[in-house]
GUPA-923916 format. One record per residue: x, y, z of N, C-alpha, C in turn; residue in three letters. Coordinates in steps of 0.1 Angstrom, whole numbers, padded with zeros to 4 digits, always signed. Layout:
BEGIN
XYZXYZXYZALA ...
% end
This chain:
BEGIN
+0351-0063+1088+0363-0055+1088+0371-0060+1100UNK +0385-0061+1098+0394-0065+1109+0403-0053+1112UNK +0404-0051+1125+0414-0041+1130+0425-0049+1137UNK +0437-0044+1136+0448-0051+1142+0449-0048+1157UNK +0441-0055+1165+0440-0053+1179+0434-0065+1186UNK +0436-0066+1199+0430-0076+1207+0422-0069+1218UNK +0411-0076+1223+0403-0069+1233+0409-0069+1246UNK +0415-0080+1251+0421-0080+1264+0433-0071+1264UNK +0441-0071+1253+0452-0061+1252+0450-0054+1239UNK +0441-0045+1239+0436-0039+1227+0446-0029+1220UNK +0457-0027+1227+0467-0018+1221+0478-0026+1214UNK +0490-0027+1220+0500-0034+1213+0506-0026+1202UNK +0515-0032+1194+0522-0024+1184+0513-0018+1173UNK +0502-0025+1170+0493-0019+1160+0486-0007+1164UNK +0486-0004+1177+0478+0008+1182+0488+0019+1186UNK +0501+0017+1184+0510+0028+1187+0509+0039+1176UNK +0514+0051+1179+0513+0061+1170+0520+0057+1157UNK +0515+0061+1145+0520+0057+1133+0535+0060+1132UNK +0543+0049+1131+0557+0051+1132+0564+0056+1119UNK +0573+0065+1121+0581+0069+1110+0595+0066+1113UNK +0601+0057+1105+0615+0053+1108+0624+0059+1098UNK +0636+0063+1103+0646+0069+1094+0658+0061+1093UNK +0663+0059+1081+0676+0053+1079+0685+0063+1072UNK +0698+0063+1076+0708+0073+1071+0719+0066+1064UNK +0722+0071+1052+0734+0066+1044+0743+0078+1042UNK +0756+0076+1042+0766+0086+1040+0773+0085+1027UNK +0774+0095+1019+0781+0094+1007+0795+0097+1009UNK +0803+0097+0998+0818+0099+0999+0821+0113+1004UNK +0812+0123+1000+0815+0137+1005+0809+0140+1019UNK +0804+0129+1025+0800+0131+1039+0785+0136+1040UNK +0778+0137+1029+0764+0142+1030+0755+0130+1034UNK +0747+0133+1043+0737+0123+1048+0724+0125+1041UNK +0718+0113+1037+0705+0113+1031+0696+0106+1040UNK +0685+0112+1044+0675+0105+1053+0664+0100+1045UNK +0661+0087+1046+0650+0081+1039+0639+0077+1049UNK +0628+0083+1047+0617+0081+1056+0606+0073+1050UNK +0602+0062+1057+0591+0054+1052+0581+0052+1063UNK +0569+0049+1060+0558+0047+1069+0555+0032+1071UNK +0554+0028+1083+0549+0015+1086+0534+0016+1089UNK +0526+0009+1080+0512+0011+1081+0506+0000+1090UNK +0495+0003+1096+0487-0007+1104+0479-0016+1095UNK +0481-0029+1095+0473-0038+1087+0458-0037+1090UNK +0450-0037+1079+0436-0035+1081+0429-0046+1072UNK +0418-0051+1077+0410-0060+1069+0417-0074+1068UNK +0416-0080+1056+0422-0094+1055+0437-0094+1056UNK +0443-0083+1053+0458-0082+1055+0461-0083+1070UNK +0453-0077+1079+0456-0078+1093+0454-0093+1097UNK +0444-0099+1092+0441-0113+1095+0452-0122+1092UNK +0459-0119+1080+0469-0128+1075+0483-0125+1082UNK +0485-0112+1085+0498-0108+1091+0499-0112+1106UNK +0487-0111+1113+0487-0114+1127+0475-0123+1130UNK +0476-0136+1128+0465-0145+1129+0459-0144+1143UNK +0445-0143+1145+0439-0142+1158+0441-0155+1166UNK +0442-0153+1179+0443-0165+1188+0433-0162+1200UNK +0423-0170+1201+0413-0168+1211+0413-0178+1222UNK +0412-0174+1235+0409-0183+1246+0397-0178+1253UNK +0393-0185+1264+0382-0180+1271+0386-0168+1280UNK +0399-0165+1281+0403-0154+1289+0409-0142+1281UNK +0412-0145+1268+0419-0134+1261+0416-0135+1246UNK +0419-0124+1239+0419-0124+1224+0431-0116+1220UNK +0440-0122+1212+0451-0115+1207+0450-0115+1192UNK +0457-0106+1185+0457-0105+1171+0445-0096+1167UNK +0441-0096+1154+0430-0088+1149+0417-0094+1154UNK +0407-0085+1156+0394-0089+1159+0384-0083+1149UNK +0373-0090+1147+0364-0085+1137+0355-0074+1143UNK +0353-0064+1135+0344-0053+1140+0336-0048+1128UNK +0323-0048+1129+0315-0044+1117+0309-0030+1120UNK +0314-0023+1131+0309-0010+1134+0316+0001+1126UNK +0310+0012+1124+0315+0023+1116+0313+0036+1123UNK +0322+0046+1121+0319+0060+1126+0316+0061+1140UNK +0305+0068+1143+0302+0070+1157+0299+0058+1165UNK +0294+0047+1158+0292+0034+1164+0304+0029+1171UNK +0316+0030+1164+0328+0025+1170+0332+0034+1182UNK +0331+0047+1180+0335+0056+1191+0326+0054+1203UNK +0313+0050+1201+0304+0048+1212+0304+0034+1218UNK +0313+0026+1213+0314+0012+1219+0326+0012+1228UNK +0324+0010+1241+0336+0010+1251+0346-0001+1248UNK +0342-0012+1242+0351-0023+1239+0360-0020+1227UNK +0354-0013+1217+0362-0011+1205+0368+0003+1204UNK +0362+0012+1211+0367+0026+1211+0381+0027+1216UNK +0390+0034+1208+0404+0037+1212+0406+0051+1212UNK +0396+0059+1209+0398+0074+1209+0409+0078+1200UNK +0418+0087+1205+0428+0093+1197+0439+0083+1193UNK +0438+0070+1198+0448+0060+1194+0445+0053+1181UNK +0433+0055+1175+0431+0049+1162+0441+0054+1152UNK +0448+0045+1145+0458+0048+1135+0451+0055+1123UNK +0459+0061+1114+0454+0067+1103+0447+0057+1094UNK +0453+0045+1093+0446+0035+1084+0433+0030+1090UNK +0432+0029+1103+0420+0025+1110+0409+0036+1108UNK +0413+0048+1108+0404+0059+1107+0398+0059+1093UNK +0406+0056+1083+0400+0054+1069+0391+0042+1069UNK +0395+0031+1075+0388+0018+1073+0374+0019+1081UNK +0374+0026+1092+0362+0026+1100+0354+0039+1099UNK +0357+0047+1089+0350+0059+1086+0350+0069+1098UNK +0362+0071+1103+0364+0080+1115+0370+0093+1111UNK +0374+0095+1099+0380+0108+1095+0370+0120+1098UNK +0375+0130+1104+0367+0141+1108+0360+0140+1122UNK +0361+0128+1128+0355+0126+1141+0365+0126+1152UNK +0378+0127+1149+0389+0127+1158+0399+0138+1155UNK +0406+0143+1165+0418+0152+1162+0428+0145+1153UNK +0436+0152+1146+0445+0147+1137+0456+0138+1143UNK +0461+0142+1155+0472+0135+1161+0468+0121+1166UNK +0477+0111+1163+0475+0098+1168+0483+0096+1180UNK +0476+0092+1191+0483+0090+1204+0486+0076+1207UNK +0496+0074+1215+0499+0060+1220+0491+0058+1232UNK +0490+0046+1237+0483+0043+1249+0490+0050+1261UNK +0503+0050+1261+0510+0057+1272+0506+0071+1273UNK +0505+0078+1261+0501+0092+1261+0487+0094+1266UNK +0478+0085+1262+0464+0086+1267+0464+0084+1282UNK +0471+0074+1288+0471+0072+1302+0477+0084+1309UNK +0487+0090+1304+0493+0102+1311+0483+0113+1311UNK +0476+0115+1300+0466+0126+1300+0454+0123+1310UNK +0450+0111+1310+0439+0107+1319+0443+0109+1334UNK +0455+0105+1337+0460+0106+1350+0461+0121+1355UNK +0465+0129+1346+0466+0144+1349+0451+0149+1351UNK +0442+0145+1342+0428+0149+1344+0423+0144+1358UNK +0426+0132+1362+0421+0127+1374+0426+0135+1386UNK +0438+0140+1385+0443+0148+1397+0438+0162+1397UNK +0431+0166+1388+0424+0179+1389+0412+0178+1399UNK +0407+0166+1401+0396+0163+1409+0400+0161+1424UNK +0392+0167+1433+0396+0168+1447+0391+0157+1455UNK +0378+0153+1453+0372+0143+1462+0372+0129+1456UNK +0373+0119+1465+0373+0105+1460+0361+0102+1452UNK +0349+0107+1455+0337+0104+1448+0337+0110+1434UNK +0343+0122+1432+0345+0128+1419+0355+0120+1411UNK +0365+0114+1417+0374+0106+1410+0367+0092+1406UNK +0358+0087+1414+0351+0076+1411+0342+0078+1399UNK +0335+0090+1399+0327+0093+1387+0336+0094+1374UNK +0348+0100+1375+0357+0101+1364+0360+0087+1359UNK +0364+0078+1368+0367+0064+1364+0355+0057+1358UNK +0343+0059+1363+0332+0052+1358+0329+0057+1344UNK +0330+0070+1342+0328+0076+1328+0338+0070+1318UNK +0350+0069+1323+0361+0063+1314+0358+0049+1310UNK +0353+0041+1320+0350+0027+1318+0338+0026+1308UNK +0329+0035+1308+0318+0035+1299+0322+0039+1285UNK +0333+0046+1283+0337+0051+1270+0348+0043+1264UNK +0358+0039+1272+0370+0033+1266+0376+0023+1277UNK +0372+0011+1276+0375+0001+1286+0390-0002+1287UNK +0397-0002+1276+0411-0005+1276+0419+0006+1283UNK +0415+0019+1280+0422+0030+1287+0419+0029+1302UNK +0406+0026+1306+0403+0025+1320+0411+0015+1327UNK +0412+0003+1321+0419-0008+1328+0434-0005+1329UNK +0439+0001+1318+0454+0004+1318+0457+0015+1329UNK +0448+0025+1330+0450+0035+1339+0450+0029+1354UNK +0440+0021+1357+0439+0015+1370+0451+0006+1373UNK +0454-0002+1362+0465-0012+1364+0478-0005+1368UNK +0481+0006+1362+0494+0013+1364+0494+0020+1378UNK +0482+0023+1383+0481+0031+1395+0472+0024+1405UNK +0473+0011+1406+0463+0002+1413+0463+0005+1428UNK +0474+0008+1434+0474+0011+1448+0466+0024+1451UNK +0467+0033+1442+0460+0046+1444+0445+0045+1440UNK +0442+0038+1430+0429+0038+1424+0420+0027+1429UNK +0425+0016+1434+0416+0005+1439+0407+0010+1450UNK +0411+0019+1459+0401+0024+1469+0391+0034+1462UNK +0394+0038+1450+0385+0048+1443+0374+0040+1436UNK +0378+0029+1429+0369+0022+1420+0362+0011+1428UNK +0367+0008+1440+0360-0002+1449+0359+0004+1463UNK +0358-0005+1473+0356+0000+1487+0368+0009+1491UNK +0367+0020+1498+0354+0025+1504+0346+0034+1495UNK +0352+0040+1484+0345+0050+1477+0333+0045+1469UNK +0334+0033+1464+0323+0027+1457+0310+0026+1466UNK +0312+0024+1479+0300+0024+1488+0293+0037+1487UNK +0300+0048+1487+0294+0062+1486+0286+0063+1473UNK +0293+0058+1462+0287+0059+1449+0274+0051+1448UNK +0274+0039+1454+0262+0031+1455+0250+0037+1462UNK +0254+0043+1474+0243+0050+1482+0237+0062+1474UNK +0245+0068+1465+0240+0079+1458+0236+0076+1443UNK +0234+0063+1441+0233+0058+1427+0222+0066+1419UNK +0210+0067+1425+0199+0073+1418+0201+0088+1416UNK +0208+0094+1424+0211+0109+1423+0222+0112+1414UNK +0232+0102+1412+0243+0104+1403+0242+0097+1390UNK +0231+0091+1388+0229+0082+1376+0231+0090+1363UNK +0239+0085+1354+0241+0091+1341+0239+0082+1329UNK +0245+0070+1330+0244+0061+1319+0242+0047+1325UNK +0233+0039+1320+0231+0025+1325+0242+0016+1322UNK +0245+0007+1331+0255-0004+1328+0249-0016+1335UNK +0251-0028+1329+0246-0040+1334+0232-0044+1329UNK +0227-0055+1335+0214-0061+1332+0205-0059+1343UNK +0193-0053+1341+0184-0050+1352+0172-0060+1351UNK +0170-0068+1361+0159-0078+1362+0149-0074+1373UNK +0136-0074+1369+0126-0068+1377+0116-0080+1382UNK +0115-0080+1395+0107-0091+1401+0092-0090+1397UNK +0088-0078+1393+0074-0077+1389+0072-0081+1374UNK +0083-0085+1367+0082-0089+1354+0091-0101+1351UNK +0089-0112+1359+0098-0124+1358+0098-0131+1344UNK +0087-0129+1337+0087-0136+1324+0096-0129+1313UNK +0101-0118+1316+0110-0111+1307+0124-0114+1309UNK +0128-0122+1319+0142-0124+1323+0150-0129+1311UNK +0145-0139+1304+0153-0145+1293+0155-0135+1282UNK +0145-0127+1279+0146-0117+1268+0156-0106+1272UNK +0156-0102+1285+0166-0092+1290+0180-0098+1289UNK +0182-0110+1293+0195-0116+1292+0200-0118+1278UNK +0191-0119+1268+0195-0122+1254+0202-0110+1248UNK +0200-0098+1254+0207-0086+1249+0222-0087+1250UNK +0227-0097+1258+0242-0097+1261+0249-0108+1253UNK +0242-0115+1243+0249-0124+1235+0244-0138+1235UNK +0252-0147+1229+0248-0161+1228+0256-0169+1238UNK +0254-0182+1237+0260-0191+1247+0276-0190+1247UNK +0282-0188+1235+0296-0188+1235+0302-0174+1239UNK +0294-0164+1242+0298-0151+1244+0301-0147+1259UNK +0296-0155+1268+0297-0151+1282+0303-0161+1291UNK +0313-0157+1299+0321-0166+1308+0317-0165+1322UNK +0313-0153+1326+0312-0149+1340+0300-0140+1342UNK +0292-0142+1353+0281-0133+1356+0282-0130+1371UNK +0281-0117+1374+0281-0113+1388+0267-0107+1391UNK +0260-0112+1401+0246-0109+1404+0245-0105+1419UNK +0236-0095+1421+0233-0091+1435+0218-0086+1435UNK +0212-0088+1447+0199-0083+1449+0199-0070+1458UNK +0212-0066+1461+0214-0053+1467+0210-0052+1482UNK +0208-0063+1488+0204-0063+1502+0215-0061+1512UNK +0227-0066+1509+0238-0066+1519+0250-0059+1513UNK +0249-0047+1509+0260-0041+1501+0271-0036+1511UNK +0283-0041+1509+0295-0037+1517+0291-0036+1531UNK +0294-0024+1537+0290-0023+1552+0278-0013+1553UNK +0271-0011+1542+0260-0001+1543+0246-0007+1541UNK +0245-0020+1540+0232-0026+1540+0224-0025+1527UNK +0211-0025+1529+0202-0025+1518+0203-0012+1509UNK +0207-0014+1497+0208-0003+1487+0199-0004+1475UNK +0190-0014+1476+0180-0016+1465+0187-0017+1451UNK +0182-0010+1441+0187-0011+1428+0201-0005+1426UNK +0205+0003+1436+0219+0008+1436+0229-0003+1437UNK +0224-0015+1441+0233-0026+1442+0239-0031+1429UNK +0233-0026+1418+0239-0030+1404+0253-0025+1403UNK +0256-0014+1410+0270-0009+1409+0280-0018+1416UNK +0276-0026+1426+0286-0035+1433+0290-0046+1423UNK +0280-0050+1415+0283-0061+1405+0292-0056+1394UNK +0290-0043+1390+0299-0037+1380+0313-0036+1385UNK +0314-0031+1398+0327-0029+1404+0334-0042+1406UNK +0327-0052+1410+0333-0065+1413+0337-0072+1399UNK +0329-0070+1389+0333-0075+1376+0346-0068+1371UNK +0348-0055+1374+0360-0048+1370+0372-0054+1377UNK +0370-0057+1390+0381-0063+1398+0385-0077+1392UNK +0375-0084+1388+0378-0098+1382+0386-0096+1369UNK +0384-0086+1362+0392-0083+1350+0406-0079+1354UNK +0407-0069+1363+0420-0064+1368+0428-0074+1374UNK +0422-0082+1383+0430-0091+1392+0429-0106+1387UNK +0419-0109+1380+0417-0123+1376+0419-0125+1361UNK +0420-0114+1353+0423-0116+1339+0410-0119+1331UNK +0398-0118+1336+0387-0120+1328+0385-0110+1317UNK +0380-0115+1306+0378-0106+1295+0366-0097+1298UNK +0367-0084+1297+0357-0074+1301+0344-0075+1292UNK +0346-0080+1280+0335-0082+1271+0327-0095+1273UNK +0332-0103+1282+0326-0116+1284+0320-0118+1298UNK +0317-0107+1304+0312-0106+1318+0299-0098+1318UNK +0289-0103+1326+0277-0095+1327+0275-0092+1342UNK +0272-0079+1345+0268-0075+1358+0253-0074+1359UNK +0247-0082+1368+0232-0083+1369+0227-0077+1382UNK +0217-0069+1382+0210-0064+1394+0196-0070+1394UNK +0192-0076+1406+0179-0081+1408+0171-0071+1416UNK +0161-0065+1410+0153-0055+1417+0141-0062+1424UNK +0143-0065+1437+0132-0072+1444+0126-0063+1455UNK +0127-0050+1453+0122-0041+1463+0133-0037+1472UNK +0130-0029+1482+0140-0025+1492+0133-0022+1506UNK +0140-0024+1517+0135-0020+1530+0142-0008+1535UNK +0149-0001+1526+0156+0011+1530+0146+0023+1529UNK +0141+0028+1540+0131+0038+1540+0135+0051+1533UNK +0148+0054+1534+0153+0066+1527+0151+0065+1512UNK +0153+0053+1506+0151+0050+1492+0136+0050+1489UNK +0128+0044+1497+0114+0044+1494+0108+0058+1494UNK +0113+0067+1502+0108+0080+1502+0115+0090+1493UNK +0124+0085+1485+0132+0093+1476+0126+0094+1462UNK +0122+0106+1458+0115+0108+1446+0124+0104+1434UNK +0137+0104+1435+0146+0101+1424+0150+0086+1424UNK +0146+0079+1434+0150+0064+1435+0146+0057+1422UNK +0155+0049+1416+0153+0043+1403+0149+0028+1404UNK +0146+0023+1416+0141+0010+1417+0127+0008+1421UNK +0122-0004+1423+0109-0006+1428+0106-0001+1442UNK +0096+0007+1443+0093+0014+1456+0083+0006+1464UNK +0087-0006+1468+0079-0014+1478+0089-0023+1486UNK +0084-0027+1498+0093-0035+1506+0098-0048+1499UNK +0109-0053+1504+0115-0064+1497+0106-0076+1497UNK +0105-0083+1485+0097-0094+1484+0104-0106+1490UNK +0097-0114+1498+0102-0126+1504+0095-0139+1500UNK +0100-0150+1505+0092-0162+1503+0091-0168+1489UNK +0079-0173+1486+0077-0180+1474+0079-0172+1461UNK +0074-0159+1462+0076-0151+1450+0091-0148+1447UNK +0098-0146+1457+0113-0144+1455+0119-0157+1450UNK +0116-0168+1455+0121-0181+1451+0118-0184+1437UNK +0106-0181+1432+0102-0183+1419+0110-0174+1409UNK +0111-0162+1413+0119-0152+1405+0134-0157+1404UNK +0140-0161+1415+0153-0166+1414+0154-0179+1405UNK +0145-0188+1407+0145-0200+1399+0144-0197+1384UNK +0136-0187+1380+0135-0183+1366+0148-0177+1361UNK +0154-0169+1370+0167-0164+1366+0178-0174+1364UNK +0179-0184+1373+0189-0194+1371+0186-0203+1359UNK +0173-0206+1357+0169-0214+1345+0173-0207+1332UNK +0170-0194+1331+0173-0187+1319+0188-0185+1317UNK +0195-0183+1328+0209-0181+1328+0216-0194+1323UNK +0213-0205+1329+0219-0218+1325+0216-0222+1311UNK +0204-0219+1306+0200-0222+1292+0207-0213+1282UNK +0208-0200+1285+0213-0190+1276+0229-0190+1276UNK +0234-0191+1288+0249-0191+1290+0254-0203+1297UNK +0254-0215+1291+0256-0227+1299+0270-0229+1304UNK +0280-0221+1299+0294-0222+1303+0298-0212+1313UNK +0288-0203+1317+0292-0192+1326+0293-0196+1341UNK +0302-0190+1348+0303-0191+1362+0294-0180+1369UNK +0286-0183+1379+0278-0173+1385+0284-0170+1399UNK +0285-0157+1401+0291-0151+1412+0280-0143+1420UNK +0276-0149+1432+0266-0142+1440+0274-0131+1449UNK +0269-0119+1448+0276-0108+1455+0266-0100+1464UNK +0270-0099+1476+0263-0090+1486+0248-0093+1487UNK +0244-0105+1487+0230-0109+1491+0229-0108+1506UNK +0217-0105+1511+0214-0105+1525+0215-0118+1532UNK +0216-0118+1545+0217-0130+1553+0205-0140+1550UNK +0193-0134+1549+0181-0142+1547+0182-0151+1535UNK +0187-0146+1524+0187-0153+1511+0200-0158+1507UNK +0211-0152+1512+0224-0156+1507+0228-0171+1507UNK +0227-0176+1519+0231-0191+1521+0221-0200+1515UNK +0208-0198+1517+0198-0207+1510+0199-0208+1495UNK +0201-0196+1489+0203-0196+1474+0215-0203+1470UNK +0226-0201+1477+0239-0208+1474+0237-0223+1476UNK +0231-0228+1487+0229-0242+1489+0220-0248+1478UNK +0210-0241+1474+0200-0246+1464+0207-0248+1450UNK +0216-0239+1446+0220-0239+1433+0235-0243+1431UNK +0242-0246+1441+0256-0248+1440+0259-0261+1432UNK +0249-0270+1431+0250-0282+1424+0243-0282+1410UNK +0237-0270+1408+0230-0269+1395+0238-0262+1385UNK +0247-0253+1389+0256-0247+1379+0269-0242+1387UNK +0280-0240+1380+0292-0235+1387+0289-0221+1393UNK +0289-0220+1406+0286-0208+1413+0293-0207+1426UNK +0294-0195+1432+0299-0193+1445+0294-0180+1451UNK +0294-0179+1464+0290-0166+1471+0302-0160+1476UNK +0305-0148+1471+0318-0142+1474+0319-0138+1489UNK +0308-0135+1495+0308-0131+1509+0309-0143+1519UNK +0303-0154+1515+0304-0166+1523+0316-0174+1520UNK +0318-0178+1508+0330-0186+1505+0343-0178+1502UNK +0341-0166+1495+0353-0158+1492+0359-0153+1505UNK +0351-0147+1513+0356-0142+1526+0362-0153+1535UNK +0355-0164+1535+0360-0176+1543+0373-0181+1538UNK +0375-0181+1524+0388-0185+1519+0399-0176+1522UNK +0396-0163+1522+0407-0153+1526+0411-0154+1540UNK +0401-0156+1549+0404-0158+1563+0412-0170+1566UNK +0408-0181+1560+0416-0194+1561+0430-0192+1556UNK +0431-0186+1544+0445-0184+1539+0453-0175+1548UNK +0447-0165+1554+0455-0157+1563+0459-0164+1576UNK +0450-0172+1581+0453-0180+1593+0464-0190+1590UNK +0463-0197+1578+0473-0207+1574+0487-0201+1573UNK +0487-0189+1567+0500-0182+1565+0506-0177+1578UNK +0497-0173+1588+0502-0168+1601+0507-0180+1609UNK +0500-0192+1608+0505-0204+1615+0519-0208+1610UNK +0520-0207+1597+0533-0211+1590+0544-0202+1595UNK +0542-0189+1595+0552-0180+1599+0556-0181+1614UNK +0546-0184+1622+0549-0185+1636+0552-0199+1641UNK +0552-0208+1631+0556-0222+1633+0546-0228+1644UNK +0533-0226+1642+0523-0231+1652+0513-0240+1644UNK +0505-0247+1652+0495-0255+1646+0481-0250+1650UNK +0471-0251+1642+0458-0246+1645+0452-0251+1659UNK +0455-0264+1662+0449-0270+1674+0455-0263+1686UNK +0466-0256+1685+0472-0250+1697+0468-0235+1698UNK 
% end
């Protein structure tokens, strides 16, 4: 089944409220006759013919194929449009009775979500709201943040995301990302297989949770920094949110508060070092390059002990970079270069 939508820009004209256009003609006696007709959203093969799909590694425009029905569609954050499903789409995807009758535009959905957000008083509550929206309706989440990016960037990333990471096990509601366990390295390939085939993934963000932002070792809670950074790569870099994987490596933790926390959701033993860690990382890289050979690997918030050695070992094996080593360095150099240009100075001076 085809719906007239794209994933990167999943709304567009096909997702606007069902339009009713009026044309008026005037007779000799001055009487006006209003003719109302409905513009229907193309569905199925008609959508494919009227708006041919165009795919790149960064975007999908036109209709996309969806074989989900009913609650399956509503429970898919990539396909779910909530109250923006048109009447034709509700018929085609067996959604009648599962949604209120009114068809909303994306603008109306964003306005409603923004009003709901402002009922919340604390930054952490707003972070929870945004996380829940991302898990339900990615298009609405990204459009809301895009329109209010100055206000919401500190909510969905630093500093508020640091608080959410520290409280991960206590605020956990729904899993996101791929969880890899150092006690079960032979399952790495099978776990990655849940996320598609070689053609499906362009970008992977991975962390072992040891050097999270400015708060240090957060163990399994570090999965959230990979989710948050992946969201930034979509917002700021244009990456397709359905073609990115956030990966958490659970290699233990040296955070005593987590080790003594009965609700902690990661491995409760000190961080694994040395050969066992290296073998685990090697299996991860081997499985990743085999299963997703075209993906770029983004190392995020690794600790000092492992960050640079891992980067040096694998930088020639696959396209990869360490955001904290290379990304931060690039930003510093760009800032220095800009300052030197503005002040008309040279670095040697």
